[in-house]
N, C-alpha and C positions, 0 to 999 in steps of 0.2 A: 470398525476400528476396534481393535482389541485393546480397550483401556485397561484391562486387568492383567495384561501380560507383563511378565517382569522384564526390565530393560535388559537388552543384550547388545553385544558389540558385533557389528557386521564385519565382514572382511573388507579390510581397507580403511576402517574408520576407527582403529584402535587409538589413534592419536587425534581423533576429532577431524571435522571436515576443514581442509586447508586450501583446497583448489576448487574453484567454482567457476563454471562457464555461464555467462550471461547472454543471451540470444536476443538481439534487438537493441540498437544503441540510441534510442530516442531519450526523451527526457526521464522516464523511469528507468530504463536500462542502464544508462551512464551513472545516475546516482545510486542505484543499487551496487553497481561495481565499485563506486567511490566509497560507500559505507563499508563494504567488505575490506577494500584496501586499507581503509583507516583503522580496521581492526587486525591488520597483519595477514589478511588472507589474500592469496593470490587469485585475481579475477581476470579471467579472460573474457573480453567483450567482442562479440562477433555480430556482423551485419552484412547484408547482401550489398549494401551501398558503401562504396569506398568514401564518398563524399560525407555520408552520415557518420562514419567512423572518425573522420577528420574533425567534424564538428564536434563529436563526442569528446575527442581528446582536448579540444579547447575548453569545452564546458566543464570537464573533470578538473582541469587546471584552474580555472576561475573559481569553481566551488571549493576546491581544496584551499585556495588562497583566502577565500571568505572564512571557511571554517578556522583556519590558523588565525587570522586577524580578530576573530571573535573569541578566541581562546578556548575553542571547542576541540582542538587537537594541538599537541605540542611538538609533534614529530615534524621533521624537515619535509616540506611537500614533495620534494624530489624522491624521497624514499617512499612516500605513500603512492605517488603517481607510478614509480617503478614497479609497483605490484599490479598494476593495470596493464594487460597485454592485449593488443588489438589484432584480431584475426578476421579477414573477410571470407575465408573458406571455413565451412563447417567442420570438415574432417580434422584439420590441425587445431581448431579451436576446442575440439573435444578431448584432445589428447590429455590423459591424467585427471580428467575432471571427476570429481566425486559426487558433485551436485550440479545439475543443469537448470537454470532458471529461464524460462520463456518470457520475453517482454515485448512481443511484436503486437502489431495493431489488433484491436478487439473485433476480428472476424473469425468466426468459427471454422470456416473451410481452411483458412491459412494455418490456424493453429493444429487442427486435425492433421494436415499435411506435415507439418513440422514435427510433431510428436510421432508420427509414423516413420519419419527419417531417423529421428533420435533412437526410436526403439530398434531400428535396424542397425545403428552404428555404435551405440553405447553398449559396453559390457553389462551384464545383468545386475551387478551390484550398484550401479549408478543410480542416484535419486533423481527423478524428473519432477520439476515444479513448474506452475504457471503463475504468473503475476496477474492473471485476469481479475476483474472486478465483476465479472458477469457470468462466466460459465462454471458448471459444477465440475469437479474432478472426474465423476464417473462418466460425464458426457465426453470430456476431453480424452479420457483413456479408452473410449468405446471400441476404437479400431486397432489397439495395440495387439501385436502377434505374440510377444513373449508372454507366456502364461503367467509368470510371476512379477511382470513389470507393474501391474495395477497396485501391488502391495508395496510398491516404492514410488507411489504417485501421488502428488498433492498440490493444493494451491497455496502459494505464499503471497498474500495480498498486501503488498506494501502500500503506502499512502504517500501522495505527492506533496512536497519534495522529499524523496526517500532518504536524503542524507540529513534531514532535520526533523521529521516526524517520526517518533519512536514506534508506533503501532505496526505490527505485522499480524494479520489474521491468518492463521493456519487452518486450512480445510482439507483434511485428509480424505483420500478415496476410502470408501467403507472397509476395504481390506487392509488398509495400513495399520501396523502395530507399533509398539514402543520402540523396536529396534531401528525404525526409521525416525520416530518423533524424538527420541532422546538425543541424537546428534543434531538434528535440526534446531532443537530448542537451545542446545549448548552453543551452536554457531550464532544464533540470533542473540543469545545473552551476550556473547563475546563482542557482537556488533552494537552493544548497547540498546538493543531493540526491547520492547515490551510485547510479548507474544501471547496470543490467545488462541487456544486450540478449540475449534468448533467440535462439539460432540456429535453432530450430524450435518450432512449436506443441506443447504437451504439457499435458495436464490438471493443474491445480494448480500449474503453473509450477515454479519451484525451491523457493522458501521453503516453500509448504504441503506439497510432496511430502516434504521433509526433516522438517518439523515433525510431519506426521501419521505417518511412519514411526515417529518416537520415541514419538508418542501411543499408537500401535497396541502397541508393545512394553511401554510403561508399563501399559497397561490389562491386558495379558495377565498381567504380573507380579502385579498386583493380584487378578486373578480366580483365579490359582494360590495365592494366599495367601502369596506370597513376602515381602511386606511391606505396610504400610498406604499409603494415598495420601500422607499426611504424610511417612511415611519415604522414599518414592520421591522425592518433591519435594526433601527434604533431601539425598539423594544427588546430585541435579543441581545444587542451589544450592551445596553445599559441595564438590563434586567437579569433574567435567569442565566444568560450567557457568562455573566461574571462568575457564577457559582460553579458551572459545569466542569472547569479544569481541576477543581478541588474535589467536588463532591460526586460528580457523575450523575446518573439517574436515580438508582436506588438509595444511595446515601442521602441525596437531596430529600427524597420522600421520608426517610428515617428521621432526619433532622426536623422536618416539617410536622411530623406526626402522622402515622398511617390511618388513624381515625379521620383526621382532616382530609387526607387524600382520598380516602373511600368515599367520603361525602361529595368531594368535587367529582370524583369519577361517575358517581350515580346521577350527578345533576348534569354534568357536561358532555359525557359520552354520546348520548343520544343525538347531540347537536354537531358533533365533529363531522368533518367531511369523510366520506366513505366511498368516494368515487373510484371506479376501477378502470377508468379512462384517463389517459393524459390530458391535462387542461387544454382547452380550446385556445386560450390566449398564448400559451407556450408554443403550440403547434403554429399559430399565425406568425409569431415571432421568427421562428426558425424558417418558415417558408418565405419570409420577407428578407431573410439574410441578416437579421439582427440577432447575432449570436453571442453577444456580451462583449467582454473586454477586447476580444480579438478582432471585433469589427467596429468597435467604438460606441455600440449601442445594443441594449438588450432590455431588461426590465428597467434600467436606467441608462443615461448617456454618459460618456466618459471622453474627457479631453485628453490629449496626450499627456499633460501635466497631471490630471487626475489619476490616470493609469499608473504613471510613475510613483505618485506619493501612495497610492493603494498598495503597490507591490513593496515599497519601502516599508510601510507600516505593518504589512503582514510579515515581512522578513524579520522586522525588529521584534515582533511578538514572539515568532518561532524561535529566534535566537535567545529571547528572554527565557522561555520555556525550557530550551535545551540546556541553558546554563544551570538552571534549577535542577534539571535531571543529572547533569554533569556533577555538580556539587554533592548531590544526594548519593551518588554512586561512589564517591570517594571513601576509602577506608577511615574510620574514626581515628583520631590521634589518640596515642597511648597517654 
């Protein structure tokens, strides 16, 4: 990535990105499209399944109504929803697109086939992006024929639910320069997103690497019998988890004093879990069909009422944080 290159305007982007095609109308795809539409961007949502597109239309309406009820948008939802166009055929879905975001299932073979087709169908100035949380852009762009396409190829890793969580991790292909990153950042800023551009490709990006480091230690503590899953979750919720939305990782350490953190690191690091294998108990649960909330049991058991309460509690917290972001983004009064 040419981080030192001066920003330039590419053909077709002098007024910014205003037309985006999202391919894959599942949970991520529909909420990415909704987020774009809320920002005044025309979003074309495409899927090979007409049934999935119909479901996506219902979900977009329900989520737009939710945003309006929570005061997170003020525009009439019919105007917002009018900016989402549904197209089952790929060719028509790509017409006039300046950016194409892939949001299909996490199977490399499917993604490679789709990007090969997009490479064939899209004009050379179109930016191609993947919402993957798994694959590196250099791997996804490996089979592209257009010699210049890799320089307009990146990962845009939205977090679920994409219409409420502000983070988008931008992982550029190593050949991508600021002529692509500038309009992408401008678009995400317009959509109210907090974007972070990774300076190099790395599996798991930033968010998942941090999250799964914590998961590994938590599962190891459970396997050792130190505490129950419920108790470990309580330590996070009632303890350091309270600080993270405000101070993150490094500011937390600065507040605590780096001399203290150095001493803790020297004492604790040798005893932390460093396993390179997935936990045996996690594998056993998956093989037994205990997949978490969607099956009613995982590390813990969930009744229908418990699932409803959990989802409502999470939604309330996300809305609370979104309102704080919304207030912070308003221009200061004269």
